[in-house]
Each structure stands twice: as structure tokens, then as C-alpha cells.
C-alpha positions as CSV (number, residue, x, y, z in Angstrom):
1,X,0.2,-0.4,0.1
2,X,1.1,3.9,-1.5
3,X,1.2,7.0,1.4
4,X,-0.3,9.2,-0.6
5,X,2.4,12.1,-0.1
6,X,-0.1,14.8,-0.4
7,X,-2.3,14.0,2.6
8,X,-2.5,16.8,5.7
9,X,-2.3,15.6,9.1
10,X,-5.4,15.5,11.3
11,X,-5.8,18.2,13.1
12,X,-5.0,17.4,16.9
13,X,-7.0,19.3,20.1
14,X,-4.9,20.8,23.3
15,X,-6.6,17.6,25.2
16,X,-5.2,15.1,23.0
17,X,-1.5,16.5,22.5
18,X,-1.2,15.9,26.2
19,X,-2.0,12.4,27.2
20,X,-3.5,11.9,30.3
21,X,-3.9,9.0,32.3
22,X,-6.7,7.7,33.3
23,X,-6.5,7.6,37.6
24,X,-3.3,8.3,40.0
25,X,-3.4,6.2,42.9
26,X,-2.1,8.0,46.4
27,X,-1.3,5.5,49.4
28,X,-0.7,7.9,52.1
29,X,0.5,6.9,55.6
30,X,0.3,10.2,57.8
31,X,2.2,11.5,60.8
32,X,2.5,14.4,63.1
33,X,5.9,15.6,60.8
34,X,6.5,13.5,58.0
35,X,3.7,12.2,55.0
36,X,5.4,9.3,53.7
37,X,3.6,8.3,49.8
38,X,3.0,5.9,47.1
39,X,1.5,6.7,44.0
40,X,0.5,4.2,41.3
41,X,-0.7,5.2,37.4
42,X,-3.0,3.6,36.1
43,X,-1.8,0.2,35.5
44,X,1.5,0.4,35.9
45,X,4.3,-0.3,39.3
46,X,3.5,1.8,42.1
47,X,6.6,4.5,42.6
48,X,8.7,4.0,45.6
49,X,7.2,5.9,48.9
50,X,8.6,9.2,49.0
51,X,8.3,11.7,51.6
52,X,7.2,14.8,52.3
53,X,6.4,17.8,54.9
54,X,2.6,18.1,54.7
55,X,3.3,21.3,52.8
56,X,5.3,20.0,50.4
57,X,2.9,17.1,50.5
58,X,0.1,19.6,49.2
59,X,2.0,21.6,46.3
60,X,3.2,17.9,44.7
61,X,-1.1,16.8,44.9
62,X,-1.7,19.5,43.0
63,X,0.7,19.5,40.9
64,X,-0.9,16.2,39.8
65,X,-4.3,17.3,39.2
66,X,-2.8,18.5,35.4
67,X,-1.5,14.9,35.5
68,X,-4.8,12.2,35.1
69,X,-8.1,12.6,34.7
70,X,-8.5,11.4,38.0
71,X,-6.7,11.2,41.7
72,X,-8.0,8.7,44.3
73,X,-6.1,8.6,47.9
74,X,-6.3,6.6,50.9
75,X,-4.8,7.5,54.6
76,X,-4.0,5.8,57.1
77,X,-3.6,8.5,60.3
78,X,-2.8,7.6,63.9
79,X,-4.3,9.9,67.0
80,X,-1.7,11.5,69.7
81,X,-0.9,10.6,73.0
82,X,-2.2,13.3,75.1
């Protein structure tokens, strides 16, 4: 089969060129001064755990918003004894 050399490429939308994952899943272990987070994009292997201060986590999580259609999270945290 020969290609027609005069074909113009089909235009793509911004959304099509900016490929997004379907879902990013976060597992968060919350401590008083640090959050330990594992992330999984779609069905890929989970990434190694990363540590964040609470403030760093918020900045990082906001950056994820543009990378997937959905972001889901579950967390484990304990109350502190007084």
C-alpha cells in the first residue's frame, strides 16, 4: 500500500496532545511532621515511597491534578496521645 504524499495530518486538540492517565492512586501514611506516599498511575507498578512535609505534599498533589483524569487517595493516620 502506498501512502498519499499530499495528505494533511489530522488536527489534534490540546487534550489529545496532552495525554493523561486515567487514574493516579495515592497511599498516604500520615505522621505529625511527615507524610510517606506511594503512587500508582493506572495499572503500572507502584513507585517507591516518598517523604514530604505536609506543606510539600500539598504542592506536589496539586501538580498531579493535570496529569490524570482522576486522583484517588487513601490514608492511614493515628491520633496522638496527650
